[in-house]
Structure formats: structure tokens, C-alpha cells
N, C-alpha and C positions, 0 to 999 in steps of 0.2 A: 411378364412384359419388361422390355429393356428400359432402363432408366434413361431419360433424355440427356444428351450431352450438355444442353443449356436451354434457358428460357429466353426467347427472343420476342421483343415487342415490336410489331410492325405498325408504323404510324403513317397512314396515307388516306386521303379522302376519296380515292377512286377504288371501288370494289374489285375491279378486275386486276388492278395493280397489287392489291393486298392478296388476292387469291394466288397470283403467280409467285409472289414472295413466300407465302405460307407453304405452298407445295415444294418450293426449292429448299426451304428451311427444314421441312419434315423429311425430305429425301436425304438430308445430311445428318439426320438423327436428333434434331433439336425439336423442342416444343415451341409452338408459335402462339402468341396472343395478338389481338388486333385492336386498333383504335382508329376511328375515322377522322380525327383531328387532334391538334395539340392539347386542347382542353381535356378531352377524354383520356389522352395518354397520361397527362399529369395526375389526373384523379386515380388512375391505376397505379402509378408509381408511388404516390403518397400513401395509398392503401397498403403498400409493401406486402404483397402476398407471400406466403411461405410454401415453397422456396421463392426467394425474391427474383425479380427479373435480372438477367445477366447482361443483355445488350439491347440497345434501342436502334432500330432501323428507321430513319426519320426522313420523310418527304419535306420539301420546302414550301411549295405552293399549296396552301390549304385554307379553307374558310375558318372563321372564328378565331383561331390562333395559329399563325403560320409557323413553319419550321424554325425560322430564326428566333422568334420570341420563345418558342418551346425550348429550344436549345439554351437560350439565355437563362430561362427560369430553372432548368435542370442544373446548370452549372452554378447558379446562385444559391441553390439549396444545399446546405452542409451535408444533409443525409444522402443526397443524390449526386453530388458533384463529381464523384469518382466513377460513376456509371459510364461505361463506354457507349458513345453515340456515333453511329455511322450514318452520315447523310447520304441518301440515295435519291437522286433527283434528275429530272430532265434539264434543269438549269445547270449547264456545265461551263459557264463563263469563268475565266480565271479569277475574277474579282469575287465571285460567289464562293469558289473553293477556298480562297485565302481567308475570306471573312469567317467561314465556318470553322476552319482550322484554328484561327486566332481566338474564336469564341470557345474553343475547347473540344471540338469534334475529334474523335479518334481517327476518322477516315472519311473519304468522300468518293462515292461511286456514281457514275453517270447511268441514266436509263437509256436504252435497255441494258440491263446488267449482264455480266458474264458469270455463269454459275460457278466456274472454277475460281474466279477472282473473289466472288462472294464467300465461297468456302474458306479461302485463305484469310480474308479479312475477318470473318467471324472467329476462326481459330485463334488468330492473333489477339483479338479483343477479349475472347473468353479466357485465354491464358493470362492476360493482364488483370482481368477481373478476379480470377482465382488467386493470383498472387496478392492482390489487394485484400481479398477476404482473409487469406492466411495471416497477413500482417495485422489486420484488425483483430482477428481472434487471438493472436499472440499478445498484442497490447492489452486486450481484455484480461488475458491470463495473468500478465504482469501486474495489472491494476488489482486483480483479485488477490494475488499473492501478497502485494504490498499492503492491502487492507488487512489480510490475515496476520501479517507480520507486525502491523501496527498495534495489535492487541498486546504485544509484550515488548515492543521496542519503541523508543522515542521516534517521532516522525522522520527526522533526518536519518536515523539509523535504518529504519524500514526502507527508505529510499535507496540507501547504499546496498543493503543486503539483497534486495530484489533486482539488482543490476548484475550483469555478467561478471564483473570483478568481484562483487559481493558473494557470488555463488561459491567461489573458492574458499571464502571464510567459513561458510557453512560446513565445509568438509572437515574442519578441525585445525587448530593452530595453537601455539603457545605464546603467552604474552604476560607482561607485568600488568596487573590490574589493582584497583582499589575496590574491595568488596565491603558493602555496608548491609548489615542485617539489623532489623528493628522489630520489636514486638511490644505487646502491652503487658504490663504487670497486673496481675489480678484477673486476667481475662478468663482463665479456666473456671474460677469460682463464679464469676459473673455468668458465664455460659451455662453453668449448671442450674442456675436459679432464674435466669431471664426467660421470658416468653420468646419463642422462635422469631416472631415478628419484630420484637424489640431488638433482638440480636442482629437480624438482617439489616434493619434500619441503621443501627449504630455502625456496622461494618461498612455499609454503603457510604455513609458520611466520611468515615475514617479513610477508606480506600480512595475516595474521590479527592480528598484534600492532599493526602500523601502522594497520590499518583500525579497530581498537578505539579507538585514540587520536584518529583523525579524528572518530569519532562522539562521543566524550567531550567534545571541544572545540567541537562544533557546526559542523564544517566540511562543505563539499559536495565529495564525492569525484567528480572528473570522470572519472578513469580510472586503472587500473593498466596499465602497459605493460611487461611483464617486471619489471625491478627499479625502473622509474621510477613515481613516484606524483605526480599533480597534484591539488592540493586548493585550493579558493578559499573565501573568507569574505565575508560581507555580502551574500549572495544565495543563494537567493531570499528568505530571511529577513533583514531588516535587523538589523545588529549594530553598535551604536555603538562597541563595543570590539573590532572585528574584527581590527585590527592586533595587539592584545595577545593575543587568542585564538590567532592564527596563530603568534606567536613562542613562546608557552607550549607549543603543540602541537609545534613544531619541536624545542624543548629536550627535551620528553618523548620524542619519537621518538629523538633522539640517545642519551638515557639508556637507552631500551629496547633500542636497537641494541647498545649496549655489553654488555648482559647476554646478548643473543643471540650476539654476537661471541665471547664466551668459550667457549660451547659449540661454535660452529663451528670455532674454532681447534683444538680437540681432535680434530676430524674432518679437519683439514688444509685448512680453508677460510680463505684470507687475504682478507678483504673489509673495506672501509671504507664510511663513510656521509657523504654531503654533501647540503647543502640550499641552495637559493636562494629568496629571498623578496622580493617587490616589491609596491608599492602603486601603483595607477593606475586609469584608466578601462578598462572592457572592455564589449563587447557580449555579452549572455548570452541563451540560449534553447535551443530544441530543434533538434538536427541529426540527420541520419540518414535512414532510409527506413521505410516501413510494416513493422512487425514488429520493428524494431531501431532505437530512438531513444536518443540520449544527451542530457544537459543539459550544455551546454558554455559556456566563457568564451573569447572570441576578442578579441585585441588585443595591443598592444605590452607590456602589463604581464605577460602570460603568457609571452611570448617572453623578456622580461628575467629573469623568475624561472628559466626554463630555462637561459639563458646563465649566470646567476650560479651555478646548481647545477653546471654544467659546469666552472666555474672553481674551485669549492670543493675544497679538499683533504679527505682523510678527517678527519671530526670537525668541519669548519667549517660554520657557518650564515651565509651571506653575504646581506646586506640592501642594497637600494638606499637612497639618501639619504632619500627620503620615508618609507620603512618604518622606518628607524632613528630618524628624528625623532619618529615616533609612539610608539616603545616605549623610548626611551633612559632614561626614568625608572624602568623596571622591569628593565632588563638591564645587565649589565656587558659592554661592547663595546670594540672597537678598530678604528681605520681600517686598511684594507688598501691604500689608495691608489686611483688611478683606473685602472679596468680597460678594456682594449680588448675589447669584446664583439662577437662576430660578428653582423652585421646592423645595428649601431649606428654612426653616423658619428662620434659623439663618445665620448670616454672617459667611463666611468660611475663616479662615486665609490661605493665599497662599504665595508661595515663587517662585521666578524665578531663574532658573539654568543658570548661566552665562557660565559655562564650568566645565571641570574636573580639579581637583587640579593638580599642577605640579607633575610630576612623576607617575600619575595615568594613566594606559593604558586604551584605549577605548575598548579593547577586553574583 
């Protein structure tokens, strides 16, 4: 059986008028539904059958609920207001035509109707309906993508990346970023002895608190990996103060960890917190496969942040020289010498951030 071109709702209180319209609609390859007045029509529309009604052919003079009021209610309903309504009535005064068009009718046909004109009007209205449906589906897809992206991006970044301009960023680009890697000292030993439920509860608390700080400071969360967290700044949204945002976030994380640490110690958890932070060039874009993509930073700067984190003792925030030079005006720091980092042929000068300078806000 051939799929109907469209589903047309015929609203008329006279049986013979409905029969004539239904036959004409069927001859054009459409499926017809009937309603004897506006009240019944609205009940059908609100029920929103699947597939939904595409066009309404509406008479004006009907009992219970006339065509004017039916049209008004359709256009007042957010879910129905874009539905094409063609008024087809024996009332052909100019005032009536103007009134219906002003109320939102797609067209107005007099009775008795011309079959060729009806065909043309239905084709036009169906095309408009199909275009509207495509637009709605596209917006739903964008909302779904934005929701998925928000799992690993801050909200404002998810907004950008799901836009047409942001799509180009997903393809890959190179930029200076600040990478921040943090993890817990003593976590491996804790994970070996703790009950799985305890471990999950602790990680949920830890991730929730740290994730909130990432969002507050405008960072892009690349991933949580157990106790490890990788965040970068200055991409996809450019941030002229990305180094300062990053160090403020790191200090706030350390302070928040200290509050969590007190509660954990009461439960027998002995954990520390270390951070590595580096500034440098990275290549950024989408990695993964269909159905599971991430937005990632790849480059020496990310590796250096990870290696500095590995060298950090509990409570330390270690920065490479470029990162420290960018933030030394707002932090109190100390050199820790040149470190031999795995994968680097030369020793790397590093600095420990003791805190923010007096009068400098953590926000």
C-alpha cells in the first residue's frame, strides 16, 4: 500500500461537505480524518496521533465551537501553532478572509471549492509543514549534541562547540593552552584495601566538588580517570587570562580537598592531593568513534602537566617555567629546582604555588 502524502483533518459540521472533501483529499493521495466541530478537532489534535496531522481544513460556521475560536485556540497552543490551517467556508466576505489570515490561517478557500486549487493549497501547506518538521528535528539534534558535549565541556563551551562555527574546532586546530593535571596521593593503596562501595562514594564526592570548580573557572574538562583529572584552558573559548584562571582553580581545588580530607580521615582514608600545571602549544579537537567522542588536547604541554603532577607531593601545585612566569604576580611561589621528568631529555625548572597573594581573589 502506498504511503499517504499527508494526513489532513477535515473539520465541518455537515456530513455531505466532509464526504466531498474526504473524497477529494483521497484522490490526491492523502489520508483524511474527520471532525464534526471544533471541539472534536481540538481533542484529536491534542491527542497528537502518530504520525501527526499535517494540515487542517477548517469550516467557520459550526455549533459548539466555531471555526474562528478553533483557529484561535490552535494558534494559542505552543505545540500546535505552527500547524497549517486552511479555512474553507461559504462565508467569503473580505472581512472574514482578512480576519482569518490575521489570526494565522495559512490560506482561505471559498465553497464550493475548486479541486485543482485545493491540490495546490495542500501541496504548499504540506511543504511548509515538512520544512518546519525538519527544522524542529534539527534543533532537537543540536540540543541532544549539546547535552552530550556538556558531559565533558563547561556549559558555555558546549554551547559554542555545538554551533556551526564550533564544528570547525572539532576538526582539529593548534593553540597555546594551560593544562592542569591533578590526582590523589595514596589512592592506589586505598583502592586496594577499600570496599568497592566506599571507593565509589569517595570518588563521587571528589569528582562532584572538583567538577564544580572546573565549571566555575571556565575550564574544559577533558576527562576523569579514576582519581586523575585533566583540565585545559583557552580552548575552545579564547581566554586572555587562561593561566590565571588555571592557577586560581588549582588553589581552589587544593582548598576544597583539604575540607574533604578532614572528613575522609575520620573514616580512615589517608589521601593527599597534587597538581601539575604547564603552558604550551597543543593540538585540540574531537577524538573517538561514532557514538562516543571526546574533545581532547594532545601535545607535550599535556604530558608535562601530567609528569609535574606525578612529582608533586601532597599539597603541592607544580608549574613549569612558562606557567609560573604568567602567574607570578598573583601567587606566592617557590622554586623546587630542575626536575628530571620521564620522557623529557632535559631537566625542567619547576615552581610550587604556596597560595594566592594577599588581596587576590580566588574567583
